[in-house]
Every structure is written in structure tokens, then in C-alpha cells.
Residue, then its C-alpha position, 0 to 999 in steps of 0.5 A: x722180498x726172497x732171501x737167500x739162505x746158507x745152503x743156497x750161498x754153499x750151493x752157489x760157491x760150489x756149482x756156480x761161477x756167478x755173482x748172480x743170486x740163485x733163484x729162491x724155492x719159495x715166493x715171499x711178500x716183496x718188500x717194494x714195488x717196481x721191477x719183478x726179478x721172479x715173476x711167476x704163474x700160479x700152478x694148476x696143482x701142487x708144487x713139492x719141496x725136498x728129496x724127502x717128499x720125492x722119495x715118498x713119491x718114488x717108494x709109493x709107486x714100488x715100480x722101475x724109475x726112470x729119471x731123464x733130464x737135461x745137460x748140467x744136471x748134477x748127476x752125482x749129487x742128486x743120486x748121492x741124495x737119494x742114496x743117502x735117505x734110502x739108506x736112512x730108510x733101511x731101503x735098498x734100491x739098484x742105481x743104473x747110469x744110462x752113461x754106461x750105453x754111450x759111444x766112445x768119446x772119440x765117436x762122439x767127437x766126430x759126430x758132432x765135429x761138423x756142429x762145432x765150426x771146425x776151430x771157429x771160435x764162436x760159431x758152428x752149425x745147428x746138429x740135426x740128429x737125435x739124442x739116441x745118436x750119442x748111445x750104442x744100441x746094443x749097450x742100451x738094450x742090455x740096460x735091463x732092470x732085475x726083478x724083485x727090487x727097486x730099480x732107478x735108471x738115471x741119467x740124460x737119455x736114460x728113457x732110451x732104454x725102453x723100460x717100462x716104470x715111472x719117467x721122472x724128467x730134471x730140468x734146469x734153467x739155461x742160465x743156471x747151465x752156464x753158470x755151472x759150466x764157468x764153474x767147471x761143473x758140467x759135460x756136455x752130451x756124451x762126454x764124461x769128462x768136464x771141459x775147461x773152456x766154458x766158451x767151447x762148452x756153450x758153443x756145443x750146448x747152443x749147436x748140439x746139446x740144447x736142439x738134441x735134448x729139446x727134441x728129445x724132451x718134446x717126445x717125452x713131454x705127454x708121458x713125464x710123471x713127474x718134472x723136478x727143478x734141480x738148480x737148487x740141489x739143497x732145495x728141489x722142488x717138483x710137481x706131477x706131469x699133469x700139474x705142469x701140463x694142465x698149468x702150461x694150457x693155462x699159461x698158453x691162454x693168459x698173460x704171463x712173463x718170463x724169468x729174466x736174467x742179467x749178465x755183465x759185460x765189457x760195455x755195461x752200464x748201471x741203468x739197471x743196477x740203479x732201477x731193478x732192486x732185487x739184483x746184486x748190487x755188487x756186480x760190476x755192471x749189467x750190460x744185458x737183461x735177457x727178458x725173453x730169449x725164449x731158448x734160454x728163458x725160464x718160467x717160474x710156477x707158483x703154489x702156496x709160495x713154492x716156486x718151480x722153474x721150467x724152460x719157457x720152450x716147454x709150452x711151444x712143446x706142449x701146444x705151439x698153436x695156442x702160443x704162436x696162433x697163425x705163426x706156428x706153422x712157420x716157427x714151429x717150436x721156435x719162438x719167434x721174437x725177442x726182447x732184451x736190455x742193452x744197458x750202456x748208462x755210464x758204460x761203453x759203445x757196443x762194438x761196431x757190428x752187423x748181422x748175417x743174411x737170412x741165406x748166410x745164416x741157413x747155409x753156415x749155421x743151420x738156422x731158418x731166419x736170422x737176426x734182424x734187430x731194432x733198437x727201441x730207446x727206453x732211457x738216454x742221457x743227454x748227448x747219447x747216440x746210435x751209430x747206424x749205416x755208412x756215411x755216403x762216401x764210404x769205400x768198402x776197401x778203405x774201410x776193410x784195410x782201417x779195420x784190419x790195421x786196427x788189428x794188427x797195429x793196434x791202432x784206433x779207427x775214427x769210426x766217424x769217418x765210415x758210419x753214420x751216428x744219430x742222436x738217440x732219444x726216449x722212444x726213438x726206434x732205430x731199425x736194423x735188418x741184416x747187413x746193417x753196420x750199427x752200434x749203440x753208443x754209451x748212455x743208452x737204455x736199448x730195449x732190443x726187439x729182434x727176431x730170436x736168433x741171438x748169437x750171430x753177431x759180427x764184430x768189425x771194431x771194438x774200441x780196442x777192448x779186452x773182455x772182462x777178464x782180460x782176454x782179446x774179444x773175437x772179431x769177424x771181419x771177414x764174415x761181416x764183409x761177407x754180409x755188410x749192406x753197403x747201399x744203406x748209407x748217406x740219406x737212405x739211412x735216414x730215409x728207411x732205418x729211422x721208423x717215425x710213428x703213425x697213429x692208426x687208431x684212437x679213441x677218447x683217451x687212447x691211441x694206437x701207433x704203428x712203428x713201421x719196421x724195415x721190409x725185411x723184419x717179419x715182425x711188427x711194432x706198435x705202441x699203446x699210449x692210454x690214460x684209463x683203459x684200452x681193449x686189444x685183441x691178439x688177432x690169433x698172434x702171439x703179442x710180446x709187450x713191454x711197458x716203456x713209460x708209466x709206473x704200473x699196468x693191470x692186464x686181464x686176459x680170461x678174467x685173470x688180472x695181473x700187474x706189469x711194472x715199468x720195464x717188464x716184458x710180458x707175453x699174451x699167447x695168441x690163444x688169449x684173444x681179447x685182453x685189457x690194459x688198465x691205468x689207474x695212475x692218473x697219468x698216461x703210460x705207454x706199451x710197446x708190442x711186437x708181433x709177427x706180420x700177417x704177410x710173414x705167418 
């Protein structure tokens, strides 16, 4: 099991507003079997630790050093650590901050204003510009190295100055960016000062910072000489660029897991806390486990016990065809499928909600596809239920009036007058194409299998609750009514939105079931049930899988064997080709898998 040392605790209190443990920089032997919150993949070369080793590398180069990186990096602290060690070596260096070339703050705000929703508290539109748009070209040209000394140019966008030298890149997991933002430790791109509203800062991350920086990072990826994981400022880890690139190429041909991360929520429950041993047990609840939301997850690399994290989408930037196969032309550097857990065990109902249509998402938010979802019930208590589709006698005007009166008068709504409810049992699959009214009731553990977009939830009714900080939760009644499909009502719901498994292949002790999705879903869902072993193939598609029944299995890809535990999500890239699932438990296990439909590639 990984340990937390005092340096990590000090770092957490200063930089992070969360009770989640800071990921360790070493991988130690685990004390228990079961779900691993720090899954890792063996690196193709050395991983190094600490500023001393980093500085040794820098001094050996004796060249201009360019340190670029992602939003959220604590540049002042990072550079101070280098300066103090240089002083100890009685070595001088000239440090130059690329922020000196930023455009004025007012110009920055005007540039991104159309992408920040014109006052919308939640939603904006994806910014389509480049990182260079945030800098004054003349000022970038004026930043030049001085002859005869060690020049270190640093900051987000440092490589835009065009210096000839060694390029280093600092990466940071997006969950840590958010924890730092909530602690008031982060500036958005182009800002010198810290915003006091973490929610607005997150909106800027999602619609501006992350898209811009991903475009920039993709251009740098082939030429970066050294990658740095800065999430533990007291214990940084780093590797050479070839090590990272070679590791990602190996990963794109073998099974791997993303590092999941976990969040509490107003409706959150206790299944995750009680079944995943390495989490902090003192958190109020765990509403979500972000098993695979590729824009935010990282992947952990390991070498001789040292860990380094890199963002998952870096794999797609390097070789999206190896990862996505046939689906690469359609989805580019966007990972199409999302797996996450919604935990309402002894918690509460999710809000009554819907998601936007493809056209609405494209026109209003700048995303190429929308949030079509399914609920796969991993576990449920007796009496648990799912809200799905309208009652047969639904009247849109009456329903909207009830919702609006609830907001104005602070009166509860009898939701079941308008929305159908269905009992939920283990291994049920509920289909939620865009425009469908839905919610998970309490006492479910939902494995949400969905298209990747993940913030476009239009809440219509939230059971009169505030959030965990006592603030009203934002409702989106008007947006919801621009997207709701009122034809999904009565018997149509039971006939079209409750998936019925069909066996499509079988052998002596295995079978493959198709769990049909809705025609609007671009992804297919299947379940493999087997007692000993089953041979499968990606068919040049990326498969996302989860062990939904059974204690553990072994997965073999290209001669590499790895263990998967109950409820863990894992990825088999398209380039892996044939793969084998092995079960030596003596009891049947079940694995759900999802991939892009052939006709949707």
C-alpha cells in the first residue's frame, strides 16, 4: 500500500482544497487485494525523482533550457526550488518568465468572452484559437537568451519564443488542477491574478485552457526532451522524452488502466468508500468515481518503484490510430467513450435531468457530439429504482409550470406524476439517448457508460437541495425544454429504453451477449460471461471494459499479463488485436465491454 509522508501532507494543505490523498511518488506493495486506485504501467526506461537529479540533467546540457507546461503548474515554487539548488552549487543562471509577453488582461478577457457563455454560470463554447493568441508577437520576439550564461526560459507557452535549446515540459493531472483551483492557487491562461471563483475557473479550464493547451502540447510532443510530473512539488518525478514516447507506444498496443479519481457530491453514497480500501475514509461521501473520462484522467508510469503521471489524452496526441483504430478518423484526439460510477448507496436521488441533442451541443457548446448515456447497474439495494422517460399522459406545459413553481415557491414536485420509474437490479441496462428525462434513484451503484462529453447536464428538479457548501444548485429548465423528447413516454420507454440481452456467440464455458443500445448511441455494449478463459479480438476498435462480477481476472495482450479486480475499468487499444481473458476463480465472471459501432466509425 502507498504511504503519505509529512511533505505530502504539507503540500496538500497549502495547495489543495480536497480530502483526497495526494498520489504517491512510489509504488509499494499493496497490503490488500482488490481495487487498485493507483494502477500503473511499466515504463520503457528510467524514471527519476527530485530536483537534484533534474538539475544535474540541466547542468549537463549547458544549453538554453525552455520549460513549458500546463495550466495549474506552481511556477514560482518550481523555479524557486531550482534557484535555491543552483545557489547551493554556486552556479548562476538567468531565469526569464514568458508571462512578460502576455497580452493585456483586458484583451485576454475580450478574446475568451464568447467562449465563456456571456454570464451563463455553467456553460460556454469551446475556444478554437491557439496559445499564441494570448501573447504579443513582438514581446515574444524580444525575449532572447544572453550569451555566456545558462538561460532558463519558463512558463506556460515558453516554447513560443522559438529559442534553440532543450525543451522540458511540466504536466499536471487535471484533478490536481481542480484541487489547486479550489484552494485559490491557479491562474487561467493569460491571467496574472488568481480568480476567487473555482466554478468559473473550471468553466474557463474546460472551454478555453484545456483545448488550447492540448493543441499546443500535441505540437511539442515529438520534440520534448524531458517530461516532469509536478503534482508533488517536494517529490517531483521525471523521465526523458524518448522514455515517455516509447512507453506510450507500448501502452497503445496493450491493456492498461487510467488512474481513477473520486469526488463527493450532494447525492453521494457509501458503496465506493466501503468497497475501495485505499481511499480516504473520512470524506463525507463518494458520489463519483471517474474511471475513464479521458479529458481528465491520467495514466501512471512505473519504473523500479517510482511513479510518474501523464495525461491520458497524450496517448491520442502521439498515435490516435493505434488507440482508436477504425474510429480515429471520426474522433481524432478525442477519446469517444466514458466509464464512471454514480454512487447513491444510502445517498440520494440524482437530479431530474436531460442532455442536449447533437445539433444543440454543436451550435451552443462547440462540441462535435453529445452526451448520450446508459446506466449499467453494477449493484443495487432492494427497492432501488431509476427514473426514465415520461408518463403516458405527460403535458409539457403542466410539467414546466410545476418545475418553475417549485423554484419560485420552494415547493416539492411529485415527480412520479410526470416521470416513469423502473426497478433497478444488478446487470440491468437503461438507455438514455439525448433528450431523455432521467435520474438514478438512491441505493444504486451505476456504471455510467456514455459518450465522452460530461458536463452538459440540464437539471430540471433537484429535490429542493443545496450543494455540499450550502449554495443553491443551478437548474437549467429552459435549456432542458429546448431538448426534451416528449415522445419518449408510456410504453415507448419500456420498448426502446430497457435493454434486453441477446446471446450472440457461445462456447463450452463462455458466452458473449449483446446488450442493445439505442440507435442514437454511437457505441455498442456487450457482456462476456465465462468460467475459465475466452479469446477475443479488438477488430481494430478500442475496447473499454469493466469486471462487473467476479473477484479478479487476468488479461493477456501481446504476451503481457495484467490483473484486473472487481469494478476496475480497463482499456484495450485497437492495435492490441487479439486478447485473452483468464479466470481461475472456479466461478463464472462477467465483463462488460463497449466500443464504437462499425457504422459509426
